N, C-alpha and C positions, 0 to 999 in steps of 0.2 A: 486642571483634568490629570489625572495620573498616566502617563503614558504607555500603554501595553504592547510588548514583542510578542512575536508568535514564533517558535521553533518547531521544525518539522524534519525528518530524517527523509534521508533521500532516495526512498522508495518511492516517494510521492511524484505524482505527475499531475501538473494541472489541467483542468479542461480549458480554461480560457487563458490566453497568453497575457492579457491586460486585466487588471480590476482594481478596484477600490481597495486602498490599503496593501498593496502589494509590496511597498516600501518597509512594512512593518514584519515582513517574514523573513528567517533567516534559515540555513538548511544545516544540519550535522549530517556529516558523511560517514559511510562505511569505509574501511579499510577492506583491502582484498589480500590474502595469501596466496601464493602460487609460485610452486616451484622452489620453494625455501627462501622467497623476496616477499617484501611487504610492499604494497601498492598504495600508497595514501589517497585514499578517494577515490581507488580504483582507476587512478591515473594512467593513461594510456591504452587501458585495457577496452575491449569492444565485445559485446554479447555475440558476436558473429565467430569470436575465437574460442568461445565455451565449448568443450565437448557435450554430445547429447547425454552421455552417460559418464558417471566418474567413479573412480575406484583409488584406493591407497591414498599414500601418505602426500603425493604432489596433486593431487585433486585440489581445483581453486576452492577457496572458501571465504565466505563473507564474515569479515570480523565488525561486529556491532561497537559503537564508540563505547568507550569504557566511562566508569563513574568520573574517573579524574578527566577524562575529555569532555564530557558533558558539563563538569565544574568547571572547566577553563572556558567554554563557549557560554555557558550563563553567566560568569562572572564578568565575561568580556560585554556581555548584553546588557548586563546591570549599569554599565557606564552611558549607556543610551536609553534605557527604558527602566522604569518603576517598576513594573511586574512583568512576568513571563509566561506564558501559555505553551506547554511543551504538548505538541500530538505527535505519537509515536504509532508505529503499526501494529497489526496485532501481536499482542503478548507471547501468543503461541508460537508464533514463528522465529522468534530469536530473544536475546535478553535486553535488546533496546529499552522497552519499556521499563524493566526493573533497573537498569543502569541510569536510566534517567531519573527515575524517582529517587534512587539512592543520592544521587546528586543535588536533587531537589532539597531533600532532606538536610544535607551537609550546608545548606545555604540559610536555613531557617534563622530569622532577625535580622539577615542582611538583604534576601530579595524574595519578595512574596513570589514563589513558583508554583502553577497548577500542570500535572502532569495527567493525560488522559491516554488510556489504552483505546485507540479507535476500533479495533476489531476489523479492520481492513488495512488496504494498502494501495500503491499506485494513485489512480484517478480518485479513487473514494477518500484518500488520505488528502490528495490535493484538494477536492472539493471542499472538504471540512476546514481545510488550512485557509481557503478562500472565503469561505462564509465567515470565519472569525475574523478575519483581517477586514471584511466588509462592514461587519457590525461595531468593530471597534473603530473605524474610520468614521462612522454614523454617530460614535460618542457612549458606545455602551461600556460599563464598567468590567472589571475581571469575573465577578459573580455572574452578572449577566452573559458574558460571551461563554462562560464554562458550562451554564443552563443550556445554552441554544445548542451548542456543539453536541453536548451529549444527548440532548433530544434528537438531534439529526442522524448523530452517528447510530441511535437504536432503530433507526427507519432507512439505514443504509446496508445493502445486501450484496453480498459478494460470494460469486462461485468461480474456481478454477479448475480447467482440465489439465492434468499432468501426467504425462507420458513420461517424463524422466525421472522416475522415482528414487534413483539415488541421490540426487539433490535433497530430496526431503529427508532422507535416512541420515544424510550427514548432518544436516541441520536439526537432528533428533526429535523430528516430527512424526515418522514412522519408524518401524523395526526396519534394519538393515536386512534381514531374511524376508520380509515383505516385498523390500525394494527390487532385490535380486529376481524372486520369484515373479513379479509385475514386470518387469523389464523383459526376463525370458520369454513370458508369454504375451508380450507386446500390448500389457493391459493401458487402457487410456481413463484412470478413474477420474470422476469429478468429485469436488469437495465444496462445501460451503462452509463459512465462517459461522458458526452458530454458538451461543453461550462461551465466547472465547475460546472457541477450540475449532480447529479444522475436522470436519465430519465429513466422511464419505458418503455419497448420495445415489451415485450412479456409476456404472461403466461403459464409456463409448466404445462401439464396435470399430469405429473407423472416423476418419476426419471429416467425412460429410455429416456425421450425426452430431458434432459439435455445435454448427449452427442452428439445427432443427433444436436441440434441447435448450439452447441459450434462448431463442424464441419461444419456446414454450414456457421458461422459467419466467421471462418478462412479462407474459400473459397473465401471470397470476395477481398483477398489480393492477389496481383502478387508476391509480392517480400518481403519476410518476413525474418527479421534477427534472431528471437526468439519467440518461442512459450512457454505459462507458464500457468500451470495447479494448481490451489489452493484448494486442496481437504478439504472437510468437515470432522468432527471427529463425529464417526468413519467414516473413508473414504469410498466413493463409488467403491470399488475395481472392479467390472466388468465393470462398466462406465468409470472410470479411463483407466483401461486396453484398452477398444475398441478406447477411442479418441488416446492413446500412439499409437497404432498399425497404425492408419490412418494417424497421423502427421507424425510418422517417415518413413512411405512407401511414402507418397505424397510429404513430404517436407524434402527429404534427406540432403538438403543442410544448412538446417535451424535448429538451434540449439533449444533442448527443454529440459524443466525441471519440475518437479514436486515438490510441496510444500505441506505440512502437514499444516493446518491452526494454525496459533499461537495465543498466547493469546489476545492480542492486537486488532488483526483484528476481532478475535470470538466476541470480547466485542461490535465492531462497528456494524457487520451484524448477527451475531448469530453463535453458531457452527455448524450448518447445512448448511452453506453458502457453494458455489461452485464458484469458478470464474475463468476467463480465461484472460490472458494478450497476445495480438497479438503486436509485436514490427515489424514496416517496416524498412527496410533498408534505410537509408538517404546516398546516394551516397557520399556526400563531407564530412562525420564523419569519424573518425578514427575507 
């Protein structure tokens, strides 16, 4: 049986601390540029150190792994695995997916690599990595794993509320003029991941409306496998508590997790971002 490894970028957050196949997962880290210095993997930096809004050349910036770095990681994995599945956060957020794809192409003939744009991040990405690891552990081949992950990714729905629009502008997701105007007006837009794009769907008036909107969003689904909330830094404790109570009471058969915003994701969306991932149950997936 061919041994399959899973490579995931470090925006991923895992809903479970321990799961079958966990030893098959490796992490590709993003570096961080700040004040003219590069911090490998964001070493020693914390989300709490990030400003709510960023301007100018000294603003912290997330640096996706280059094709060369992905090549090095995959080549190293090739000494341990026969095949590799790479799961990247949404290609609309950064060049991580594109860089991984370039590296995979350069290894053709030496190491079979499949790269998937998951169109999600954080707990959504971590959940897909867990699923892949579990079915590999159960004996699935690479083609089967790819099919299952793509199918589940199509039923993974992600929304984010982003008060820190300057972070989105720096990462090329929205226009800088939009970011300046939005932050000046204290706008709190909600985006969804649709058709591999970050699409604005609503504007929140205040923090309290976030939990109400997220609860209404989840109510659109009949059969959920998992619900995950990604908290801002500092966390919105009352709002998170109210969502947790509703989700646990109304969806007792659905697993639920909460995640403190990690550094890589905060540098994409801002430390004030709040996110929700709703994962539908797919009947023929293990």
